[in-house]
Structures are given as C-alpha cells and as structure tokens.
N, C-alpha and C positions, 0 to 999 in steps of 0.2 A: 223722450222727455215727458214727464207727468207733472201736472199742476194740481196741488191739493189746496183748496180754499180752507184754511184753518178757521177763519171767521169771515163773515160777510156783512156785518152790521156797522152802523155809524157809532159815534162816540158814546151815546147814552142808551144803547140797547140793553135790554135785560133778558130777551128771549133767544138771543143768539150771541156769538162772540164778536168782538170788534174785528174789523177787516185786517187780515194778514194772510200770507200765503207762502207755500213752500214749493220750490221747483226741484224735482228729483230727476237728475240726469244720470241714469244708470248707477244709482247709489251715491252720487255726488250731489250734495244739497246746497240750495241757495234760498235762505229765508229772507223774506221782505216784511219788515215790521213785526211787532210782537203783541199787538193788542194792548189792553189796559192793565194787565196784571199777571198773576201766576196761573190764570186760566189758560195761558199759552201752554203750560206744561200738560194740563189736562187734554187740550186739543191735540198736541203732539202725540201723547200716549194713546188717545182714542183713535188717532189716525194711523197708528202702527209704527210710529217713529220714536227713536231714542234721541233725546236732545244732545247726547254726547257725540252723535254722528254728524252734527251740523257744524261746519267750520267756516262757512261764508255767510255773512249777514249784512243786509242793507236796511238802513232806517231812513224813511223818506223825510220825516220832520219831527219836531219836538212835541207835538200834541200828545196829551197823556194816553189817548187810546191807541197810539202807535209806538210809543217809546217805553212805556212802563214794563211791558212784557220782556223787552230786551234787557232791562236792568235785572230782571230775575235770571235771565240767561247768564248775564255777567256774573251774578252772585254764585250761581251753581258751578259755572266753569272755574272761577277763581277758587272756590272752596275745594272743588275736585282736584285742581292743580296743587293746592296746598297739601292735600291728602295723598298726592302721588298717584291718583287713579284716573287722570285724564290723559288721553293719548293725543299727541299732535298739538297744533296751534289753531287759533281762530282769528279771522279777520272780520272786523265790523266797519262798514263803509257808511259815510254820511257827510253832509256839508259841515262847515266849520262849527256852526252853532250846535248841531246834533252831537258832534264828537266832543265838544267842550262840555255839554250837559252830561253825557255818559261818564266822561272822565271825572268830572267834579263830584257827581253823586256817588260814583263808585268809590272814590277816595274818601268821601265823607262817611259813608255808611258801612263799608266793609272793614274787617280787621286789617291792620297794616300789613300783616304777613300775607293776606289774601290780595289786597289791592296792589301789592308789589308785583303781581303778575301782569298788571295792566302795562302794556308797552314791552313786556318781555316775551310772553307767549300769547297773550290776548292783545292783538294789535288794533288800535283805533286809527283808522285811515281816513283822512280828510280828502274828499274828492271835490273837484271844481266843475263848473258848467262846461259840458262838452268833453270832459276827460274820459278816456277809455282805459279799461283794465281787462286783463285776461283772467276770468274766473271760471274754474272748473273746465278749462279748455275752450271757453266761449268768450267772444269779444262782447263786453258790456260797456255801453256808453252812458254815463250819467248826465242828466241835464236839469237845469233850473226850470221849473214849470211856469215861473213868472207870477207867482201868487202875490197878491197885495195884502194878504191876511197874515201869513206866516211863511217864512222862507222854506221852500219845499223842493225836493228833487224827485224826478222820476228816472226811469232807465230804459234803454233799448238793448235787448240781447239778440245777437245774430246767430243764426244756425247755418248749416250747410245749404248750399244752393241759393244763397242770398236771402233766405227767409229771415223774418225777425218777429220778436215779441216785444211789445211796448207797454210799459206801465206808466200811467199818467198821474199816479198818486191819488189823492182824494178830492181833487177839484176838477172842474171842467177843463178840457184841453184848451189851452191858450194858443194864440197864433204862433208864439215862439216854439211850440212843440210840434207844430204840424209837419215839419220836415222829417221828423222821426215817425210820426203816425201814418203819413200818407203811404198807401199801398202795403201796409204791414200785414202780416199773416195772422197775428193775434194782437188784439187791443184789450187791455184791462182798464176799465173806465168806471168811475163812480156814477151811481144813479140813485139819488137820495129817496125818490118816491116816484109814483106815477104822475104824469103830467095832469091827469084827471083829478089828482088830489093835491096839486101844488098849493091851492088856497088853504089846505089843512096843515101841511107840513112846512110850507114857506121855504123851499130849498134855496131860492135866490138870495134871501137874506143871510144865509149861511155859506155863501160862495159854493153852492152845489148845483147840480143839474137834475133833470127828470129823465125818465126812461126815454121819452120822446126826444129830448135834447141830445142825449148820448147817441141814440140811434141815428138821428139826422146827421150828426157829426161823422159817425162811422161810415155812413152811406156816402157822404160828400168826399171823404178822404179815402174811400175804397178799401177799408179794412175788411179782410176776408172773414175773420172770426171776431166776435165781440163778447167779452165777458163783463157782466154788470155786477157791481158789488157796492159796499158802503151804503146800505139801504136802511130805511126804517124797518121796524120789526112788529108793527101792529097786527099784521095778518100773515104770518109766516106760512101757514097752511096753504094759502092760495097765492103767495107771492110769485112763485115760478110761473104759474098759469097766467096771472094777471099781467105781470111784467112782460112776459113773452107775447101775449096778445097785443098789448099796446106797442111793443117794440117792432113787431112784424109789419105794422102799418107804415113804418118809416125806414126800415132797414131790410135789405134783401140778402145779406150774408147769413152766416150761421150764428145764431144768437144763443147765449148761454146765461142762465140765471141760476147759479149754483147755490146749493144749501151748504151750511157748515160741514166741513170734512168731505165734501164731494170732490172727486178726482176727475180730471180731464186729461186726455191724451193730446199733447201738444204736437209731437212729431215722433 
C-alpha cells in the first residue's frame, strides 16, 4: 500500500495544493478528496497517475477545497462515458450532504446526456456514521468526526493482521473518533501551523490544531505513525524541518510531514 499526498495545504494556500491523497493498493486506487479545482488533474498527472484508473473516491465534506476537484473528476468521467472511452464504473462515497451537492451540481452543470450517467455507471453512495464497506478488498469504516462547523466524515481502513489506517478529515480528532484512532498504525491528521506560530495563524478560531496538539494526541492514543497535513504555506522550504522538530518534542512514534506528491509506503 502506497500513500501519495496529492496536496498538503489548507483552503487558501497558493504555494502548494489543497489537502487530498491517493491510496494505491497494488494498482487499485482510493482517492480521498479532490482539492479546490482542476489542479487535482495536474497533481495526478505529475504523480504518475491516470484519472481513468481511479474507481473509488471518498469526499470528507462540502468545503470548496475538498469537493471542487471531485466535481472535475465527475465531469471528466461523465464526458468520457458519453464518448464511450471510459472503462468500468466509479463509486463516490460521502455523507448525505456531500452526495446531494455532487448530484445537484453535476445535474445542473453537465449536459443532460453526460449527467445521465450519474446513478448508472457513476454511483453516488451515501454512507452513515459507523457504516463499513469493502473497497478494493479492504474493510473501510466511515465515521462522523463530530464537527460543529460543517458535517464531516473520516474513515478507518483495515489491513491484514489487524493493522489500520485512520483519516480524521481536516479538524482535530474529537472524542467520538478516539475509538478508531487508538493504537492505529497510521494516523492522518491536520496540523494548521506550528504551536509556536499559533498567535500568527490562529488555528483554534478555524477549528484546527497545531503540530504540538496533533502530536500530543497521537502520543496519547498510541498511534504508531503520524502524517501531518492541511497546513499553512508561508514557509514551505522549511516546513518539514520545523514541523518535525516541534513534533518530536511531543510524539515518540514515526512522524511524517510530506510535501505535495510525496509518497509513503504504508504496508
């Protein structure tokens, strides 16, 4: 299993792409979020991926920096289906609000002959809190993160031997998620900025955490590997160094601060 961080930035970044990632399980792909536009297509291409090979997609919530790239995927897939050049079908998972938004915008903006494929070969699948699905041969459990800002889901993917990867979306892990995060092998968690710069970026006003906060949580819940994303982009050249230095003061596991398009071997 290989994780490619297609983007690592928060909503308003300009020096990197918005946070989204792709899991590659021996050529079977699972895309989570799409960033804020057709930059997703550039990131996939630069990462060596063909969007036509992605048949399983999850959208955490309706914020523009997560859902808009998926709408570009919907457009390309439906156009390709209309032209007879797309093989197979595609599943897009999300909570009720996400699915309603994708369906409504797709039907409004696509040509009728293109939007006709929504529900036929492009399947919009509503998932509920605690619901499990088998995706690419792996058990994936979706869960409500308990956001008070915008309804949002994360997921837990299980591997052989009881190992698991957990994505907490783009807010700090809430108590309702801890049962999934505790003792996980890989935790994907947002870190808006350094704790040392919280007074500059004001993460708490935006329902986000700092590197220190994320690392203390991962340490307390005994996550073995921690991947930090959804960050500010003011100093990308030194982000990895600075975030790693702060994080290691609070977390004893393996800490990753990936750049856009960086790949990590999960298992």
